[in-house]
C-alpha positions as CSV (number, residue, x, y, z in Angstrom):
1,M,6.9,2.9,-12.6
2,F,6.3,2.8,-8.9
3,C,8.6,0.2,-7.3
4,D,8.5,1.3,-3.7
5,H,5.6,-0.6,-2.2
6,N,7.5,-1.5,0.9
7,A,7.3,2.2,1.8
8,G,3.6,2.3,1.1
9,G,1.2,1.7,-1.7
10,P,-2.1,2.8,-3.2
11,V,-5.3,2.5,-1.1
12,A,-7.8,-0.1,-2.4
13,P,-10.9,1.6,-3.8
14,E,-13.3,-0.2,-1.6
15,V,-11.2,0.7,1.5
16,L,-11.2,4.4,0.5
17,E,-15.0,4.2,0.0
18,R,-15.5,2.7,3.4
19,F,-13.4,5.5,5.0
20,L,-15.5,8.2,3.2
21,T,-18.8,6.5,4.1
22,V,-17.9,6.4,7.8
23,E,-16.5,9.9,7.7
24,R,-19.7,11.3,6.3
25,E,-22.1,9.2,8.4
26,C,-20.3,9.2,11.8
27,P,-18.9,12.7,12.6
28,G,-19.2,12.2,16.3
29,N,-16.4,11.6,18.8
30,P,-16.5,7.9,19.8
31,A,-15.8,8.9,23.4
32,S,-19.0,11.1,23.5
33,Q,-22.1,9.8,25.2
34,H,-24.7,11.3,22.9
35,A,-26.2,9.4,19.9
36,P,-23.7,10.6,17.3
37,G,-20.8,9.6,19.6
38,R,-22.4,6.2,20.3
39,R,-22.8,5.6,16.5
40,A,-19.1,6.4,16.0
41,R,-18.2,4.2,18.9
42,A,-20.2,1.3,17.5
43,V,-18.3,1.5,14.2
44,L,-15.0,1.7,16.0
45,E,-15.7,-1.4,18.0
46,Q,-17.0,-3.3,15.0
47,A,-13.7,-2.7,13.3
48,R,-11.8,-3.8,16.4
49,Q,-13.9,-7.0,16.5
50,Q,-13.3,-7.7,12.8
51,I,-9.6,-7.7,13.4
52,A,-9.8,-9.7,16.6
53,D,-11.9,-12.4,14.8
54,A,-9.5,-12.5,11.9
55,F,-6.6,-13.2,14.3
56,E,-8.6,-15.2,16.9
57,V,-7.7,-12.8,19.8
58,A,-10.0,-10.9,22.2
59,A,-11.2,-7.5,21.1
60,A,-9.5,-6.0,24.1
61,D,-6.2,-7.2,22.7
62,V,-6.5,-5.0,19.6
63,V,-5.0,-1.5,20.0
64,F,-5.3,1.1,17.3
65,T,-2.4,3.5,16.9
66,S,-1.3,6.3,14.6
67,G,0.9,3.9,12.6
68,G,3.4,1.1,12.7
69,T,6.0,3.3,14.3
70,E,3.8,4.1,17.3
71,A,2.8,0.5,17.6
72,A,6.4,-0.6,17.7
73,N,7.4,2.0,20.3
74,L,4.4,1.1,22.4
75,A,5.4,-2.6,22.3
76,V,9.1,-2.1,22.9
77,L,8.7,0.3,25.8
78,G,5.5,-1.2,27.1
79,L,6.1,-4.9,27.3
80,G,8.2,-7.0,29.7
81,E,10.1,-5.8,32.7
82,P,11.0,-2.1,31.9
83,S,14.3,-2.2,33.9
84,L,15.7,-5.1,31.7
85,P,17.2,-4.7,28.3
86,V,15.8,-5.8,24.9
87,Q,17.2,-8.6,22.6
88,V,17.3,-7.2,19.1
89,S,19.3,-7.5,15.8
90,P,20.4,-5.1,13.1
91,A,17.5,-6.4,11.0
92,E,15.0,-4.3,12.9
93,H,13.3,-1.1,11.7
94,P,14.5,2.1,13.5
95,A,11.1,2.2,15.2
96,V,12.2,-0.9,17.2
97,L,16.0,-0.2,17.5
98,E,15.8,3.3,18.9
99,P,13.3,2.6,21.7
100,A,15.2,-0.7,22.4
101,Q,18.4,1.2,23.0
102,L,16.6,3.4,25.5
103,R,16.1,0.3,27.6
104,G,19.5,-1.2,26.7
105,A,20.0,-3.6,23.8
106,R,21.5,-7.1,23.6
107,W,22.3,-8.1,20.0
108,W,21.7,-11.1,17.8
109,T,23.8,-11.1,14.7
110,V,22.8,-11.6,11.0
111,D,24.3,-13.7,8.3
112,A,25.2,-12.5,4.8
113,E,21.6,-12.8,3.6
114,A,20.3,-10.7,6.6
115,A,18.9,-13.7,8.4
116,V,19.0,-13.3,12.2
117,Q,21.1,-16.0,14.0
118,L,19.0,-16.9,17.0
119,T,20.9,-17.7,20.2
120,E,19.6,-18.1,23.7
121,P,19.2,-14.6,25.2
122,E,21.1,-13.6,28.3
123,P,19.4,-14.2,31.7
124,N,18.7,-10.5,32.3
125,V,16.7,-9.8,29.1
126,G,13.1,-8.5,29.5
127,L,11.8,-8.6,25.9
128,L,12.6,-10.3,22.6
129,C,12.1,-8.5,19.3
130,L,12.3,-10.1,15.9
131,V,11.0,-8.5,12.7
132,H,8.9,-10.8,10.5
133,A,10.7,-9.8,7.3
134,Q,13.7,-7.5,7.1
135,G,12.4,-4.3,5.4
136,E,15.3,-3.5,3.0
137,V,16.7,-6.9,2.0
138,G,13.3,-8.7,2.5
139,T,14.7,-11.7,4.3
140,L,12.1,-13.7,6.3
141,Q,13.1,-14.3,9.9
142,P,12.7,-17.3,12.1
143,V,9.8,-15.9,14.1
144,L,8.2,-19.2,15.1
145,A,11.5,-20.4,16.5
146,A,11.8,-17.1,18.4
147,A,8.2,-17.6,19.7
148,A,9.2,-21.0,21.0
149,M,12.3,-19.5,22.7
150,A,10.2,-16.8,24.2
151,A,7.8,-19.3,25.6
152,R,10.6,-21.4,27.2
153,R,12.0,-18.2,28.8
154,R,8.6,-16.8,29.7
155,L,9.4,-13.6,27.9
156,P,7.2,-11.5,25.6
157,L,8.1,-11.6,21.9
158,F,7.3,-8.5,19.8
159,V,7.2,-9.1,16.0
160,D,7.1,-6.1,13.6
161,A,4.9,-7.5,10.7
162,A,4.6,-4.2,8.9
163,Q,6.0,-5.6,5.7
164,T,4.3,-9.0,5.7
165,L,0.6,-8.2,5.9
166,G,-0.9,-9.4,2.6
167,R,2.4,-10.9,1.5
168,V,3.2,-13.7,4.0
169,A,0.8,-15.3,6.5
170,V,0.8,-13.4,9.8
171,E,-1.8,-15.4,11.6
172,P,0.6,-18.3,12.7
173,V,2.9,-15.7,14.3
174,V,0.0,-14.4,16.5
175,A,-1.1,-17.9,17.2
176,A,2.4,-18.8,18.4
177,G,2.1,-16.1,21.1
178,A,3.8,-13.1,19.6
179,I,2.6,-9.5,20.0
180,V,2.4,-8.2,16.4
181,A,2.4,-4.7,14.9
182,L,0.6,-4.1,11.5
183,S,0.9,-1.2,9.1
184,P,-2.2,-1.4,6.8
185,H,-1.1,1.2,4.3
186,K,1.4,-1.3,2.9
187,A,-1.5,-3.6,2.1
188,G,-4.2,-1.5,0.5
189,G,-5.1,0.5,3.6
190,L,-4.8,4.1,4.6
191,R,-1.8,6.0,6.0
192,G,-1.7,7.3,9.6
193,H,-3.1,4.2,11.3
194,G,-1.6,1.1,12.8
195,V,-2.6,-1.9,14.9
196,L,-0.9,-3.7,17.8
197,L,-2.4,-7.0,18.7
198,G,-1.7,-10.4,20.4
199,H,-3.0,-12.8,23.0
200,D,-3.3,-11.2,26.5
201,L,-1.9,-7.9,25.2
202,H,-4.4,-6.0,27.4
203,A,-3.0,-7.5,30.6
204,R,0.7,-7.1,29.6
205,L,1.0,-3.7,27.9
206,R,2.0,-0.5,29.8
207,P,0.8,2.8,28.2
208,L,3.4,5.4,27.0
209,L,1.0,8.3,27.1
210,R,-1.5,9.6,29.6
211,G,-4.8,11.4,28.9
212,G,-8.3,10.4,28.2
213,G,-8.1,6.7,28.7
214,Q,-9.1,5.7,25.1
215,E,-8.1,2.3,23.8
216,L,-8.7,0.8,27.3
217,G,-6.1,3.2,28.6
218,H,-3.3,1.9,26.4
219,R,-3.3,4.8,23.9
220,P,-5.1,8.0,24.9
221,G,-6.3,10.3,22.2
222,T,-9.4,10.7,19.9
223,Q,-9.8,7.6,17.8
224,S,-10.8,7.6,14.1
225,P,-13.7,5.3,13.4
226,S,-13.2,6.1,9.7
227,L,-9.6,4.9,9.7
228,A,-10.4,1.9,11.9
229,A,-13.3,0.7,9.7
230,A,-11.4,1.2,6.5
231,N,-8.2,-0.5,7.7
232,A,-10.1,-3.3,9.3
233,L,-11.5,-4.0,5.8
234,A,-8.0,-3.8,4.3
235,I,-6.5,-6.2,6.9
236,V,-9.3,-8.8,6.5
237,R,-8.9,-8.6,2.7
238,A,-5.1,-8.9,3.0
239,L,-5.4,-12.0,5.1
240,T,-8.0,-13.6,2.8
241,D,-6.0,-12.9,-0.4
242,C,-2.5,-13.4,1.0
243,A,-1.6,-16.5,-0.9
244,S,-2.8,-15.2,-4.3
245,R,-1.2,-11.8,-3.7
246,G,2.1,-13.3,-2.7
247,A,2.1,-15.6,-5.8
248,H,1.4,-12.7,-8.1
249,M,4.0,-10.4,-6.6
250,A,6.6,-13.2,-6.9
251,A,5.7,-13.5,-10.6
252,V,6.1,-9.8,-11.0
253,R,9.5,-9.8,-9.3
254,C,10.6,-12.7,-11.5
255,A,9.6,-10.7,-14.7
256,F,11.6,-7.7,-13.5
257,L,14.7,-9.7,-12.6
258,A,14.5,-11.6,-15.9
259,A,14.5,-8.4,-17.9
260,L,17.4,-7.0,-15.8
261,G,19.4,-10.1,-16.6
262,E,18.6,-9.8,-20.3
263,S,19.9,-6.3,-20.3
264,G,23.4,-7.6,-19.4
265,V,23.9,-5.1,-16.6
266,Q,26.3,-6.1,-13.7
267,H,24.3,-6.6,-10.5
268,D,24.3,-8.5,-7.2
269,L,20.9,-9.7,-5.9
270,L,21.1,-9.5,-2.1
271,T,17.6,-10.8,-1.4
272,P,17.4,-14.6,-0.9
273,L,14.5,-15.5,-3.3
274,T,13.6,-18.7,-1.5
275,A,13.2,-17.1,1.9
276,S,12.0,-13.5,1.4
277,L,9.1,-11.2,0.9
278,P,7.7,-12.2,-2.5
279,N,7.7,-8.6,-3.7
280,T,11.2,-7.5,-2.8
281,A,14.5,-7.3,-4.6
282,M,17.5,-5.5,-3.1
283,L,20.1,-5.1,-5.8
284,C,23.7,-3.8,-5.7
285,F,25.1,-2.3,-8.9
286,P,28.9,-2.3,-8.8
287,H,30.9,0.4,-10.5
288,V,28.1,3.0,-10.0
289,D,28.4,6.2,-8.1
290,G,25.6,5.8,-5.6
291,R,25.1,9.5,-5.3
292,N,23.9,9.6,-8.9
293,L,21.9,6.3,-8.9
294,M,18.6,7.3,-7.2
295,P,18.2,10.7,-8.9
296,A,18.9,9.0,-12.3
297,L,16.2,6.3,-11.6
298,D,13.8,9.0,-10.5
299,L,14.3,11.0,-13.7
300,A,13.7,7.8,-15.7
301,A,10.4,7.4,-13.9
302,I,11.5,4.4,-11.9
303,H,10.5,5.2,-8.3
304,A,12.5,2.9,-5.9
305,S,14.5,3.5,-2.7
306,H,17.6,2.6,-0.7
307,G,15.4,1.3,2.0
308,A,12.9,2.3,4.7
309,A,11.2,5.6,3.9
310,C,11.5,6.6,7.6
311,S,15.3,6.6,7.2
312,S,15.6,7.8,3.6
313,G,17.0,11.2,4.6
314,A,19.7,9.7,6.8
315,P,23.3,10.5,5.7
316,T,24.4,6.9,6.2
317,P,23.2,3.7,4.3
318,P,20.7,1.4,5.9
319,R,22.2,-0.3,8.9
320,I,21.4,-3.8,7.6
321,L,23.6,-3.4,4.5
322,V,26.6,-2.6,6.7
323,A,25.7,-5.5,9.0
324,I,25.8,-8.0,6.0
325,G,29.2,-6.8,5.0
326,R,28.7,-4.0,2.5
327,D,30.9,-0.9,2.9
328,D,29.5,2.6,2.4
329,V,30.4,2.8,-1.3
330,Q,28.7,-0.6,-2.0
331,A,25.7,0.2,0.2
332,R,25.1,3.5,-1.6
333,A,25.0,1.6,-4.9
334,C,22.1,-0.6,-3.6
335,V,18.5,-0.1,-4.6
336,R,15.4,-1.8,-3.1
337,F,12.7,-2.5,-5.7
338,S,9.4,-3.6,-4.1
339,F,6.3,-4.5,-6.1
340,G,2.5,-4.5,-5.5
341,A,-0.3,-6.9,-5.7
342,N,-1.8,-5.1,-8.7
343,D,1.4,-4.7,-10.7
344,D,1.5,-6.0,-14.3
345,C,4.2,-8.5,-15.2
346,A,4.7,-7.0,-18.7
347,A,5.0,-3.5,-17.4
348,L,7.6,-4.7,-14.8
349,H,9.5,-6.6,-17.5
350,A,9.7,-3.4,-19.5
351,A,10.8,-1.5,-16.3
352,G,13.6,-4.1,-15.7
353,H,15.0,-3.4,-19.2
354,R,14.8,0.3,-18.5
355,V,16.7,0.0,-15.3
356,G,19.3,-2.2,-16.9
357,E,19.9,0.3,-19.7
358,L,20.2,3.2,-17.3
359,V,22.6,1.4,-15.0
360,L,24.7,0.2,-17.9
361,R,25.2,3.9,-18.9
362,L,26.2,4.8,-15.4
363,Q,28.6,1.9,-15.1
364,K,30.3,2.8,-18.4
365,K,30.5,6.5,-17.4
366,N,32.1,5.6,-14.1
367,C,34.6,3.2,-15.6
368,A,35.5,5.7,-18.3
369,G,36.1,8.3,-15.7
């Protein structure tokens, strides 16, 4: 059972078909001036306009990137006064934290549920960054309050919305003035493609790379009309179906957690269910050797994770688990289960029982040892 949708999920069939159609029919480079290039360019710009219309921004304020990581780097290093530090918290993805530390970081703290505690930033801050939903624990963050703070201080606000597309409404965040990064492959889109967008982005964003001048000079490199068209479709569908998808994923999570409870296994739920991604459950299993936990789950055909796939090879636990008070031993006994919009409640109920039985065996083995 695949329980790692926060790392990425299956592409929607109609999205894949759109990609293949454009790939077959528009082989030209969209920067070329001949007829095939113009056809490719038209498809690319149609996709850009679709996304712009969905978020009520100008087409020039939609920038296509190679993924959410590039979009985050472009925002963190390309917005605000570059000589001034960035206000961040431990809740952010490494794609935000690492470039922020290049500029210098000022820190907000998090509480025991991974909610960022907003305070007025120091006078010499050039950019605010606040993730829409914490990627491992799933906690929703006070992004609208941060947008109001940014407006008062006349500072740009960058919001990493990679985990919320198709799960929680993103449009109000853009409407409030934030610059937002999207990662469509977590919402039925294709990998290797991201979007950065927001009001007046074109006027405020500095490029990281130099070259051919594509993306209005913000992101040089040959664009993919196929990925743009396919992921524009995925984004529009995710926004349209967000409420129904979110309700279904919440029901799936409930079925999984109910079965886990029925199994009698000892566990701590770290995700605050009333203020989190509807598809996410970060669980800590006491009295389990964390080094054995993930391989055992994988062998049992339960495919979950400790946290962000980009950091899965790191020798230390996710930063956020330490920030909310878990030591290394506890953090290694934590597993993030994340579910998809097409998951079946009965199947996830059965998976919850399977996880419970497996962890019970590990707990008994560890206590006996």
